[in-house]
TORKOL-4160 file (C-alpha; in steps of 0.2 Angstrom, whole numbers, padded with zeros to 4 digits, m for minus):
423
<pt num="1" X="0070" Y="m0151" Z="0213"/>
<pt num="2" X="0058" Y="m0155" Z="0203"/>
<pt num="3" X="0060" Y="m0169" Z="0188"/>
<pt num="4" X="0068" Y="m0156" Z="0175"/>
<pt num="5" X="0080" Y="m0150" Z="0188"/>
<pt num="6" X="0085" Y="m0168" Z="0192"/>
<pt num="7" X="0088" Y="m0172" Z="0175"/>
<pt num="8" X="0098" Y="m0155" Z="0171"/>
<pt num="9" X="0109" Y="m0160" Z="0188"/>
<pt num="10" X="0112" Y="m0179" Z="0183"/>
<pt num="11" X="0117" Y="m0173" Z="0165"/>
<pt num="12" X="0127" Y="m0157" Z="0170"/>
<pt num="13" X="0141" Y="m0155" Z="0158"/>
<pt num="14" X="0156" Y="m0156" Z="0171"/>
<pt num="15" X="0149" Y="m0174" Z="0175"/>
<pt num="16" X="0150" Y="m0181" Z="0157"/>
<pt num="17" X="0166" Y="m0188" Z="0157"/>
<pt num="18" X="0172" Y="m0206" Z="0161"/>
<pt num="19" X="0185" Y="m0206" Z="0176"/>
<pt num="20" X="0187" Y="m0226" Z="0180"/>
<pt num="21" X="0188" Y="m0230" Z="0197"/>
<pt num="22" X="0178" Y="m0236" Z="0212"/>
<pt num="23" X="0183" Y="m0222" Z="0228"/>
<pt num="24" X="0170" Y="m0209" Z="0222"/>
<pt num="25" X="0156" Y="m0222" Z="0218"/>
<pt num="26" X="0162" Y="m0231" Z="0237"/>
<pt num="27" X="0162" Y="m0213" Z="0246"/>
<pt num="28" X="0144" Y="m0207" Z="0238"/>
<pt num="29" X="0136" Y="m0224" Z="0242"/>
<pt num="30" X="0144" Y="m0225" Z="0261"/>
<pt num="31" X="0137" Y="m0207" Z="0264"/>
<pt num="32" X="0120" Y="m0212" Z="0258"/>
<pt num="33" X="0121" Y="m0228" Z="0268"/>
<pt num="34" X="0125" Y="m0241" Z="0258"/>
<pt num="35" X="0109" Y="m0245" Z="0248"/>
<pt num="36" X="0117" Y="m0259" Z="0237"/>
<pt num="37" X="0121" Y="m0269" Z="0252"/>
<pt num="38" X="0102" Y="m0274" Z="0255"/>
<pt num="39" X="0102" Y="m0281" Z="0239"/>
<pt num="40" X="0106" Y="m0296" Z="0228"/>
<pt num="41" X="0111" Y="m0296" Z="0212"/>
<pt num="42" X="0114" Y="m0302" Z="0195"/>
<pt num="43" X="0129" Y="m0294" Z="0189"/>
<pt num="44" X="0132" Y="m0293" Z="0169"/>
<pt num="45" X="0147" Y="m0289" Z="0159"/>
<pt num="46" X="0151" Y="m0291" Z="0140"/>
<pt num="47" X="0154" Y="m0282" Z="0125"/>
<pt num="48" X="0138" Y="m0285" Z="0115"/>
<pt num="49" X="0122" Y="m0295" Z="0121"/>
<pt num="50" X="0120" Y="m0288" Z="0140"/>
<pt num="51" X="0106" Y="m0277" Z="0137"/>
<pt num="52" X="0095" Y="m0292" Z="0129"/>
<pt num="53" X="0101" Y="m0305" Z="0140"/>
<pt num="54" X="0096" Y="m0293" Z="0155"/>
<pt num="55" X="0079" Y="m0290" Z="0149"/>
<pt num="56" X="0075" Y="m0308" Z="0145"/>
<pt num="57" X="0081" Y="m0314" Z="0161"/>
<pt num="58" X="0072" Y="m0301" Z="0170"/>
<pt num="59" X="0056" Y="m0304" Z="0161"/>
<pt num="60" X="0060" Y="m0324" Z="0166"/>
<pt num="61" X="0061" Y="m0319" Z="0184"/>
<pt num="62" X="0048" Y="m0307" Z="0184"/>
<pt num="63" X="0035" Y="m0321" Z="0179"/>
<pt num="64" X="0042" Y="m0330" Z="0192"/>
<pt num="65" X="0034" Y="m0319" Z="0204"/>
<pt num="66" X="0049" Y="m0310" Z="0208"/>
<pt num="67" X="0051" Y="m0291" Z="0212"/>
<pt num="68" X="0065" Y="m0287" Z="0199"/>
<pt num="69" X="0074" Y="m0273" Z="0197"/>
<pt num="70" X="0083" Y="m0268" Z="0182"/>
<pt num="71" X="0098" Y="m0256" Z="0178"/>
<pt num="72" X="0104" Y="m0254" Z="0161"/>
<pt num="73" X="0111" Y="m0241" Z="0148"/>
<pt num="74" X="0111" Y="m0232" Z="0139"/>
<pt num="75" X="0093" Y="m0225" Z="0137"/>
<pt num="76" X="0084" Y="m0227" Z="0122"/>
<pt num="77" X="0068" Y="m0215" Z="0123"/>
<pt num="78" X="0069" Y="m0208" Z="0140"/>
<pt num="79" X="0080" Y="m0208" Z="0151"/>
<pt num="80" X="0070" Y="m0216" Z="0167"/>
<pt num="81" X="0070" Y="m0232" Z="0157"/>
<pt num="82" X="0088" Y="m0234" Z="0164"/>
<pt num="83" X="0082" Y="m0239" Z="0182"/>
<pt num="84" X="0066" Y="m0251" Z="0182"/>
<pt num="85" X="0056" Y="m0263" Z="0193"/>
<pt num="86" X="0044" Y="m0277" Z="0184"/>
<pt num="87" X="0045" Y="m0267" Z="0168"/>
<pt num="88" X="0040" Y="m0251" Z="0175"/>
<pt num="89" X="0052" Y="m0238" Z="0172"/>
<pt num="90" X="0056" Y="m0225" Z="0189"/>
<pt num="91" X="0043" Y="m0212" Z="0191"/>
<pt num="92" X="0049" Y="m0193" Z="0187"/>
<pt num="93" X="0044" Y="m0190" Z="0206"/>
<pt num="94" X="0054" Y="m0204" Z="0213"/>
<pt num="95" X="0069" Y="m0199" Z="0202"/>
<pt num="96" X="0067" Y="m0181" Z="0207"/>
<pt num="97" X="0065" Y="m0186" Z="0226"/>
<pt num="98" X="0081" Y="m0196" Z="0227"/>
<pt num="99" X="0092" Y="m0185" Z="0216"/>
<pt num="100" X="0087" Y="m0172" Z="0229"/>
<pt num="101" X="0093" Y="m0183" Z="0242"/>
<pt num="102" X="0109" Y="m0187" Z="0233"/>
<pt num="103" X="0114" Y="m0170" Z="0227"/>
<pt num="104" X="0120" Y="m0161" Z="0244"/>
<pt num="105" X="0131" Y="m0176" Z="0246"/>
<pt num="106" X="0138" Y="m0177" Z="0230"/>
<pt num="107" X="0142" Y="m0160" Z="0229"/>
<pt num="108" X="0151" Y="m0159" Z="0247"/>
<pt num="109" X="0165" Y="m0172" Z="0239"/>
<pt num="110" X="0180" Y="m0167" Z="0236"/>
<pt num="111" X="0181" Y="m0180" Z="0219"/>
<pt num="112" X="0164" Y="m0176" Z="0212"/>
<pt num="113" X="0155" Y="m0191" Z="0206"/>
<pt num="114" X="0154" Y="m0194" Z="0187"/>
<pt num="115" X="0137" Y="m0196" Z="0178"/>
<pt num="116" X="0136" Y="m0213" Z="0177"/>
<pt num="117" X="0141" Y="m0215" Z="0196"/>
<pt num="118" X="0127" Y="m0203" Z="0201"/>
<pt num="119" X="0114" Y="m0214" Z="0190"/>
<pt num="120" X="0121" Y="m0230" Z="0198"/>
<pt num="121" X="0120" Y="m0223" Z="0216"/>
<pt num="122" X="0103" Y="m0216" Z="0210"/>
<pt num="123" X="0097" Y="m0235" Z="0205"/>
<pt num="124" X="0104" Y="m0243" Z="0221"/>
<pt num="125" X="0093" Y="m0233" Z="0232"/>
<pt num="126" X="0078" Y="m0234" Z="0221"/>
<pt num="127" X="0078" Y="m0254" Z="0222"/>
<pt num="128" X="0081" Y="m0253" Z="0241"/>
<pt num="129" X="0066" Y="m0242" Z="0244"/>
<pt num="130" X="0056" Y="m0252" Z="0232"/>
<pt num="131" X="0062" Y="m0270" Z="0242"/>
<pt num="132" X="0067" Y="m0279" Z="0228"/>
<pt num="133" X="0071" Y="m0296" Z="0228"/>
<pt num="134" X="0085" Y="m0296" Z="0215"/>
<pt num="135" X="0093" Y="m0282" Z="0203"/>
<pt num="136" X="0099" Y="m0288" Z="0185"/>
<pt num="137" X="0112" Y="m0275" Z="0185"/>
<pt num="138" X="0121" Y="m0272" Z="0167"/>
<pt num="139" X="0139" Y="m0265" Z="0169"/>
<pt num="140" X="0141" Y="m0248" Z="0161"/>
<pt num="141" X="0159" Y="m0249" Z="0155"/>
<pt num="142" X="0170" Y="m0264" Z="0157"/>
<pt num="143" X="0169" Y="m0271" Z="0173"/>
<pt num="144" X="0183" Y="m0270" Z="0186"/>
<pt num="145" X="0184" Y="m0252" Z="0188"/>
<pt num="146" X="0164" Y="m0249" Z="0183"/>
<pt num="147" X="0153" Y="m0242" Z="0196"/>
<pt num="148" X="0141" Y="m0255" Z="0199"/>
<pt num="149" X="0157" Y="m0266" Z="0204"/>
<pt num="150" X="0155" Y="m0262" Z="0223"/>
<pt num="151" X="0141" Y="m0274" Z="0225"/>
<pt num="152" X="0146" Y="m0288" Z="0236"/>
<pt num="153" X="0129" Y="m0298" Z="0238"/>
<pt num="154" X="0132" Y="m0307" Z="0219"/>
<pt num="155" X="0121" Y="m0322" Z="0217"/>
<pt num="156" X="0129" Y="m0324" Z="0199"/>
<pt num="157" X="0140" Y="m0315" Z="0189"/>
<pt num="158" X="0138" Y="m0317" Z="0169"/>
<pt num="159" X="0152" Y="m0312" Z="0154"/>
<pt num="160" X="0141" Y="m0314" Z="0139"/>
<pt num="161" X="0157" Y="m0312" Z="0127"/>
<pt num="162" X="0173" Y="m0301" Z="0123"/>
<pt num="163" X="0175" Y="m0292" Z="0107"/>
<pt num="164" X="0186" Y="m0276" Z="0103"/>
<pt num="165" X="0176" Y="m0260" Z="0109"/>
<pt num="166" X="0182" Y="m0245" Z="0119"/>
<pt num="167" X="0200" Y="m0249" Z="0117"/>
<pt num="168" X="0206" Y="m0234" Z="0124"/>
<pt num="169" X="0200" Y="m0238" Z="0141"/>
<pt num="170" X="0198" Y="m0257" Z="0142"/>
<pt num="171" X="0214" Y="m0260" Z="0132"/>
<pt num="172" X="0219" Y="m0265" Z="0113"/>
<pt num="173" X="0221" Y="m0285" Z="0117"/>
<pt num="174" X="0207" Y="m0299" Z="0118"/>
<pt num="175" X="0214" Y="m0305" Z="0134"/>
<pt num="176" X="0217" Y="m0287" Z="0141"/>
<pt num="177" X="0198" Y="m0282" Z="0137"/>
<pt num="178" X="0193" Y="m0299" Z="0145"/>
<pt num="179" X="0203" Y="m0296" Z="0161"/>
<pt num="180" X="0195" Y="m0279" Z="0163"/>
<pt num="181" X="0175" Y="m0290" Z="0161"/>
<pt num="182" X="0184" Y="m0303" Z="0172"/>
<pt num="183" X="0184" Y="m0291" Z="0189"/>
<pt num="184" X="0166" Y="m0293" Z="0191"/>
<pt num="185" X="0170" Y="m0311" Z="0197"/>
<pt num="186" X="0168" Y="m0312" Z="0216"/>
<pt num="187" X="0176" Y="m0324" Z="0228"/>
<pt num="188" X="0165" Y="m0341" Z="0229"/>
<pt num="189" X="0151" Y="m0333" Z="0217"/>
<pt num="190" X="0147" Y="m0343" Z="0202"/>
<pt num="191" X="0152" Y="m0336" Z="0184"/>
<pt num="192" X="0143" Y="m0339" Z="0167"/>
<pt num="193" X="0153" Y="m0338" Z="0153"/>
<pt num="194" X="0144" Y="m0337" Z="0137"/>
<pt num="195" X="0157" Y="m0332" Z="0123"/>
<pt num="196" X="0167" Y="m0341" Z="0111"/>
<pt num="197" X="0184" Y="m0332" Z="0110"/>
<pt num="198" X="0198" Y="m0344" Z="0118"/>
<pt num="199" X="0208" Y="m0332" Z="0123"/>
<pt num="200" X="0196" Y="m0322" Z="0134"/>
<pt num="201" X="0189" Y="m0340" Z="0140"/>
<pt num="202" X="0206" Y="m0342" Z="0149"/>
<pt num="203" X="0207" Y="m0326" Z="0157"/>
<pt num="204" X="0189" Y="m0329" Z="0164"/>
<pt num="205" X="0195" Y="m0346" Z="0169"/>
<pt num="206" X="0211" Y="m0342" Z="0178"/>
<pt num="207" X="0203" Y="m0328" Z="0187"/>
<pt num="208" X="0188" Y="m0337" Z="0192"/>
<pt num="209" X="0202" Y="m0351" Z="0200"/>
<pt num="210" X="0209" Y="m0339" Z="0209"/>
<pt num="211" X="0193" Y="m0332" Z="0218"/>
<pt num="212" X="0186" Y="m0349" Z="0219"/>
<pt num="213" X="0172" Y="m0345" Z="0208"/>
<pt num="214" X="0162" Y="m0360" Z="0200"/>
<pt num="215" X="0165" Y="m0357" Z="0182"/>
<pt num="216" X="0149" Y="m0363" Z="0170"/>
<pt num="217" X="0152" Y="m0363" Z="0150"/>
<pt num="218" X="0137" Y="m0360" Z="0140"/>
<pt num="219" X="0135" Y="m0377" Z="0129"/>
<pt num="220" X="0124" Y="m0373" Z="0114"/>
<pt num="221" X="0124" Y="m0390" Z="0107"/>
<pt num="222" X="0109" Y="m0396" Z="0111"/>
<pt num="223" X="0100" Y="m0381" Z="0101"/>
<pt num="224" X="0085" Y="m0385" Z="0088"/>
<pt num="225" X="0080" Y="m0371" Z="0079"/>
<pt num="226" X="0064" Y="m0375" Z="0072"/>
<pt num="227" X="0059" Y="m0358" Z="0062"/>
<pt num="228" X="0068" Y="m0342" Z="0063"/>
<pt num="229" X="0057" Y="m0328" Z="0054"/>
<pt num="230" X="0052" Y="m0309" Z="0057"/>
<pt num="231" X="0040" Y="m0316" Z="0067"/>
<pt num="232" X="0053" Y="m0323" Z="0079"/>
<pt num="233" X="0063" Y="m0337" Z="0083"/>
<pt num="234" X="0055" Y="m0355" Z="0088"/>
<pt num="235" X="0066" Y="m0367" Z="0094"/>
<pt num="236" X="0070" Y="m0382" Z="0108"/>
<pt num="237" X="0085" Y="m0381" Z="0120"/>
<pt num="238" X="0090" Y="m0395" Z="0131"/>
<pt num="239" X="0074" Y="m0402" Z="0140"/>
<pt num="240" X="0065" Y="m0387" Z="0135"/>
<pt num="241" X="0053" Y="m0388" Z="0122"/>
<pt num="242" X="0043" Y="m0376" Z="0109"/>
<pt num="243" X="0050" Y="m0360" Z="0116"/>
<pt num="244" X="0049" Y="m0343" Z="0106"/>
<pt num="245" X="0058" Y="m0327" Z="0109"/>
<pt num="246" X="0051" Y="m0311" Z="0099"/>
<pt num="247" X="0066" Y="m0302" Z="0100"/>
<pt num="248" X="0073" Y="m0302" Z="0082"/>
<pt num="249" X="0091" Y="m0304" Z="0076"/>
<pt num="250" X="0099" Y="m0322" Z="0073"/>
<pt num="251" X="0111" Y="m0318" Z="0089"/>
<pt num="252" X="0095" Y="m0316" Z="0100"/>
<pt num="253" X="0094" Y="m0333" Z="0100"/>
<pt num="254" X="0112" Y="m0335" Z="0109"/>
<pt num="255" X="0106" Y="m0323" Z="0122"/>
<pt num="256" X="0090" Y="m0334" Z="0126"/>
<pt num="257" X="0102" Y="m0350" Z="0128"/>
<pt num="258" X="0113" Y="m0339" Z="0139"/>
<pt num="259" X="0099" Y="m0335" Z="0148"/>
<pt num="260" X="0093" Y="m0353" Z="0149"/>
<pt num="261" X="0109" Y="m0358" Z="0156"/>
<pt num="262" X="0109" Y="m0345" Z="0169"/>
<pt num="263" X="0091" Y="m0349" Z="0176"/>
<pt num="264" X="0097" Y="m0367" Z="0178"/>
<pt num="265" X="0112" Y="m0359" Z="0189"/>
<pt num="266" X="0099" Y="m0347" Z="0199"/>
<pt num="267" X="0089" Y="m0363" Z="0201"/>
<pt num="268" X="0102" Y="m0373" Z="0208"/>
<pt num="269" X="0104" Y="m0357" Z="0220"/>
<pt num="270" X="0086" Y="m0359" Z="0227"/>
<pt num="271" X="0078" Y="m0347" Z="0217"/>
<pt num="272" X="0060" Y="m0356" Z="0209"/>
<pt num="273" X="0060" Y="m0352" Z="0192"/>
<pt num="274" X="0046" Y="m0364" Z="0183"/>
<pt num="275" X="0045" Y="m0368" Z="0164"/>
<pt num="276" X="0031" Y="m0360" Z="0163"/>
<pt num="277" X="0038" Y="m0343" Z="0170"/>
<pt num="278" X="0053" Y="m0347" Z="0157"/>
<pt num="279" X="0042" Y="m0350" Z="0143"/>
<pt num="280" X="0032" Y="m0334" Z="0145"/>
<pt num="281" X="0049" Y="m0323" Z="0148"/>
<pt num="282" X="0057" Y="m0326" Z="0135"/>
<pt num="283" X="0040" Y="m0322" Z="0123"/>
<pt num="284" X="0036" Y="m0307" Z="0132"/>
<pt num="285" X="0055" Y="m0300" Z="0133"/>
<pt num="286" X="0057" Y="m0283" Z="0123"/>
<pt num="287" X="0072" Y="m0273" Z="0119"/>
<pt num="288" X="0069" Y="m0258" Z="0107"/>
<pt num="289" X="0084" Y="m0254" Z="0094"/>
<pt num="290" X="0090" Y="m0271" Z="0095"/>
<pt num="291" X="0086" Y="m0277" Z="0076"/>
<pt num="292" X="0068" Y="m0270" Z="0078"/>
<pt num="293" X="0055" Y="m0267" Z="0066"/>
<pt num="294" X="0050" Y="m0248" Z="0068"/>
<pt num="295" X="0039" Y="m0247" Z="0051"/>
<pt num="296" X="0032" Y="m0260" Z="0040"/>
<pt num="297" X="0027" Y="m0248" Z="0024"/>
<pt num="298" X="0040" Y="m0248" Z="0019"/>
<pt num="299" X="0050" Y="m0262" Z="0031"/>
<pt num="300" X="0062" Y="m0252" Z="0041"/>
<pt num="301" X="0073" Y="m0262" Z="0053"/>
<pt num="302" X="0084" Y="m0252" Z="0065"/>
<pt num="303" X="0099" Y="m0259" Z="0073"/>
<pt num="304" X="0112" Y="m0253" Z="0086"/>
<pt num="305" X="0125" Y="m0262" Z="0079"/>
<pt num="306" X="0141" Y="m0251" Z="0082"/>
<pt num="307" X="0156" Y="m0261" Z="0083"/>
<pt num="308" X="0163" Y="m0274" Z="0070"/>
<pt num="309" X="0154" Y="m0288" Z="0078"/>
<pt num="310" X="0139" Y="m0281" Z="0081"/>
<pt num="311" X="0137" Y="m0275" Z="0062"/>
<pt num="312" X="0144" Y="m0293" Z="0058"/>
<pt num="313" X="0128" Y="m0301" Z="0068"/>
<pt num="314" X="0114" Y="m0287" Z="0059"/>
<pt num="315" X="0123" Y="m0291" Z="0042"/>
<pt num="316" X="0119" Y="m0310" Z="0046"/>
<pt num="317" X="0103" Y="m0307" Z="0052"/>
<pt num="318" X="0097" Y="m0298" Z="0036"/>
<pt num="319" X="0103" Y="m0313" Z="0025"/>
<pt num="320" X="0091" Y="m0324" Z="0037"/>
<pt num="321" X="0076" Y="m0314" Z="0036"/>
<pt num="322" X="0078" Y="m0307" Z="0019"/>
<pt num="323" X="0089" Y="m0319" Z="0009"/>
<pt num="324" X="0099" Y="m0311" Z="m0006"/>
<pt num="325" X="0088" Y="m0294" Z="m0003"/>
<pt num="326" X="0098" Y="m0278" Z="m0006"/>
<pt num="327" X="0093" Y="m0266" Z="0007"/>
<pt num="328" X="0094" Y="m0246" Z="0009"/>
<pt num="329" X="0106" Y="m0242" Z="0023"/>
<pt num="330" X="0105" Y="m0227" Z="0033"/>
<pt num="331" X="0122" Y="m0226" Z="0043"/>
<pt num="332" X="0134" Y="m0217" Z="0053"/>
<pt num="333" X="0150" Y="m0222" Z="0062"/>
<pt num="334" X="0163" Y="m0215" Z="0074"/>
<pt num="335" X="0181" Y="m0212" Z="0067"/>
<pt num="336" X="0189" Y="m0223" Z="0080"/>
<pt num="337" X="0179" Y="m0238" Z="0075"/>
<pt num="338" X="0187" Y="m0249" Z="0060"/>
<pt num="339" X="0175" Y="m0242" Z="0046"/>
<pt num="340" X="0183" Y="m0248" Z="0034"/>
<pt num="341" X="0179" Y="m0266" Z="0039"/>
<pt num="342" X="0162" Y="m0261" Z="0045"/>
<pt num="343" X="0159" Y="m0254" Z="0028"/>
<pt num="344" X="0165" Y="m0270" Z="0018"/>
<pt num="345" X="0152" Y="m0280" Z="0028"/>
<pt num="346" X="0138" Y="m0269" Z="0027"/>
<pt num="347" X="0142" Y="m0267" Z="0009"/>
<pt num="348" X="0137" Y="m0286" Z="0007"/>
<pt num="349" X="0119" Y="m0281" Z="0010"/>
<pt num="350" X="0117" Y="m0264" Z="0003"/>
<pt num="351" X="0110" Y="m0258" Z="m0013"/>
<pt num="352" X="0112" Y="m0240" Z="m0007"/>
<pt num="353" X="0120" Y="m0232" Z="0009"/>
<pt num="354" X="0114" Y="m0215" Z="0015"/>
<pt num="355" X="0128" Y="m0209" Z="0025"/>
<pt num="356" X="0126" Y="m0196" Z="0039"/>
<pt num="357" X="0136" Y="m0189" Z="0054"/>
<pt num="358" X="0132" Y="m0195" Z="0072"/>
<pt num="359" X="0129" Y="m0180" Z="0084"/>
<pt num="360" X="0147" Y="m0186" Z="0093"/>
<pt num="361" X="0163" Y="m0177" Z="0093"/>
<pt num="362" X="0171" Y="m0194" Z="0089"/>
<pt num="363" X="0161" Y="m0196" Z="0073"/>
<pt num="364" X="0166" Y="m0200" Z="0056"/>
<pt num="365" X="0160" Y="m0185" Z="0044"/>
<pt num="366" X="0147" Y="m0193" Z="0032"/>
<pt num="367" X="0156" Y="m0186" Z="0016"/>
<pt num="368" X="0172" Y="m0196" Z="0022"/>
<pt num="369" X="0161" Y="m0213" Z="0025"/>
<pt num="370" X="0153" Y="m0212" Z="0009"/>
<pt num="371" X="0169" Y="m0211" Z="0000"/>
<pt num="372" X="0175" Y="m0226" Z="0009"/>
<pt num="373" X="0159" Y="m0235" Z="0001"/>
<pt num="374" X="0162" Y="m0227" Z="m0016"/>
<pt num="375" X="0179" Y="m0236" Z="m0015"/>
<pt num="376" X="0171" Y="m0251" Z="m0012"/>
<pt num="377" X="0160" Y="m0251" Z="m0027"/>
<pt num="378" X="0145" Y="m0247" Z="m0016"/>
<pt num="379" X="0131" Y="m0232" Z="m0020"/>
<pt num="380" X="0133" Y="m0222" Z="m0007"/>
<pt num="381" X="0126" Y="m0203" Z="m0004"/>
<pt num="382" X="0130" Y="m0192" Z="0013"/>
<pt num="383" X="0117" Y="m0182" Z="0021"/>
<pt num="384" X="0117" Y="m0167" Z="0037"/>
<pt num="385" X="0104" Y="m0174" Z="0047"/>
<pt num="386" X="0096" Y="m0191" Z="0050"/>
<pt num="387" X="0081" Y="m0184" Z="0045"/>
<pt num="388" X="0087" Y="m0180" Z="0028"/>
<pt num="389" X="0095" Y="m0198" Z="0026"/>
<pt num="390" X="0080" Y="m0205" Z="0032"/>
<pt num="391" X="0069" Y="m0196" Z="0020"/>
<pt num="392" X="0080" Y="m0200" Z="0004"/>
<pt num="393" X="0081" Y="m0218" Z="0010"/>
<pt num="394" X="0062" Y="m0220" Z="0012"/>
<pt num="395" X="0058" Y="m0211" Z="m0006"/>
<pt num="396" X="0070" Y="m0222" Z="m0015"/>
<pt num="397" X="0063" Y="m0237" Z="m0006"/>
<pt num="398" X="0045" Y="m0233" Z="m0010"/>
<pt num="399" X="0051" Y="m0229" Z="m0028"/>
<pt num="400" X="0059" Y="m0244" Z="m0030"/>
<pt num="401" X="0052" Y="m0256" Z="m0017"/>
<pt num="402" X="0066" Y="m0259" Z="m0006"/>
<pt num="403" X="0069" Y="m0261" Z="0015"/>
<pt num="404" X="0080" Y="m0252" Z="0026"/>
<pt num="405" X="0092" Y="m0256" Z="0038"/>
<pt num="406" X="0095" Y="m0240" Z="0049"/>
<pt num="407" X="0112" Y="m0246" Z="0058"/>
<pt num="408" X="0122" Y="m0238" Z="0070"/>
<pt num="409" X="0123" Y="m0229" Z="0087"/>
<pt num="410" X="0107" Y="m0232" Z="0101"/>
<pt num="411" X="0107" Y="m0213" Z="0101"/>
<pt num="412" X="0102" Y="m0212" Z="0083"/>
<pt num="413" X="0085" Y="m0221" Z="0087"/>
<pt num="414" X="0074" Y="m0209" Z="0094"/>
<pt num="415" X="0080" Y="m0197" Z="0079"/>
<pt num="416" X="0076" Y="m0209" Z="0068"/>
<pt num="417" X="0059" Y="m0213" Z="0075"/>
<pt num="418" X="0055" Y="m0195" Z="0075"/>
<pt num="419" X="0061" Y="m0193" Z="0058"/>
<pt num="420" X="0048" Y="m0207" Z="0052"/>
<pt num="421" X="0035" Y="m0199" Z="0059"/>
<pt num="422" X="0037" Y="m0184" Z="0049"/>
<pt num="423" X="0036" Y="m0190" Z="0033"/>
């Protein structure tokens, strides 16, 4: 099996559905020799902020001299980036070789693995082969029944926050969603709660108590933001002075504080993470498609905010960096999101909205989405493709000296990048 054949197998149509449960991944990993049992994990769940947190922590641990695996989803540019070690994505050859090893095992199972379960097993095997010291492991969906949750050697569980998302699967109340995320808490293993919702906090606190898991709650009271511009955020926190994060978005400072709290716990668990490693790691950390500048002339920012909380944070960030400037917005939305609320928030910073239909069966039609904005008194148009929407937004921005925010699904990122290349 070569690389392309491996990807075809992983993405095969019959495996692209969601089937919660741990039986399949347990069987698959057992037949593979349980590679996860030889690894140590920092396990990360939460509605928003997981990816940025994982990226920053991975970079800090790498700067400390550790060999660090990073497992994230979804990918932005290429599939391989979902499985990486010290900033290097899994090679085409390694991916093909491990998939070849796993295929007959998966095919022999009566209850076939899902796509995400297969990818999880590939990640575990790769990290084992490469002898990672630690793996920063991001949950795919929820926590309790997420395929990453078969791990046993967790040294820290992290829950970044709870908000409404994937309600059909995780539940339609904050306590229900929190219960699913809290499923990653392990017996006697510390858990870090980074969120602000009291209902969620109560659920997580109770679960931690039941598991005898020490609960740490992020305290941001000593944060001192010195400067927050499109060049980055400069700040002090606790005993740490003159720190900088290059990741943009006003919410990234919260992710950085979460990482600093995690580092404190990890140092208490025997790791050796220096102040220099923290400073360098936070500044070096990159995470595509999260309030990322993808063009300077005109200014084009892409943000993967696709639920109400994510959109609110993106709007807040635009106001922080660009003041009262009104932008051209290129966006699409899923029909099962609260798109009326999302549109009302986007309208606060929009001059014109260029609506598109995301490439997803759950997508709201661009024409219907444009009508939502029109009813709010915001100028809006609808377009057949991402390329068309981006092109029209660019033409208007150049003519009227405006900036552009592309907002929506992470899967839209590469289409926006490709559209910009053709202009």
